[in-house]
Residue, then its C-alpha position, 0 to 999 in steps of 0.5 A: m263436317l263430314i256428317f253435315l255434308h252426308l246429311l246435306v246430300s241425303a236431303i237433296v237425294i230425297g227431297v229432289p225426286a219428291a219435288a219433281l213428282a208435284q203435279l199440282s201447284d197453287k198459282g194465285a186464284h188458280v191451280e197449275v196442273k203439270k203438263g201431261t197429267r192425267l185427270c179422272s172424274s170421280i164417280a161419287v161426285g155429281g156432274v161426272q161427264r160421260t159419253v153416250d155409251q157410258r165410257r168414262v171420260f178422262w182428261r190429259v193436260t196438254s199445256p202449261m198455264r198461260g198468263n190468263g190462268t187457263q190450260t188446255v186439256s184433251a178429253l180421252v176414253y179407253e176403248k176395247v179393240y179386238d184384233r181378228q187375226s190374233g184373237d186378242t183384245s186390248t184397251v187403247e186410249n182414243a181422243y174424244p171427238d172435238e174435246n180439246f179446250a181451255t179451262f181453269f183449274n181451282r181447288a174443290p173446297e168441298y172435296k179434298g184433294m180434287l180440282q174443279m174444271i171451270s170454263p173460261r167462257d161462262g165460269s160454269l163447272q165442267a167437271i170435278v177431277e182428281t189426279c188419276q191413280e195407276g189402273q184407273 
């Protein structure tokens, strides 16, 4: 009995954090991405959205999945900022102007582990993204 209890507690301690880390879950025809997840576009995939001056755009999911399957995302860029008083340069995250919008997430069948961002307005492909890794 004691061994069974020990195994049960071990399974819960190991399994609960792993379940909490799940950021993507299939919900019918679409994929739900956990609110707060940062998504990066892959340079290797055609159609990567970039800003005019070639900064990489990434997205942060800002809402849970709605009843119609859409989620809101915010487009963001990293910018280097120079502090004239200290002489330090730092990188800050800034919102890309007017880029909060609703999107559907679907699995990208031709790219394992990646998602398609689909426009709910016309069904067009907005980007192919993946969950950002640390430092990306």
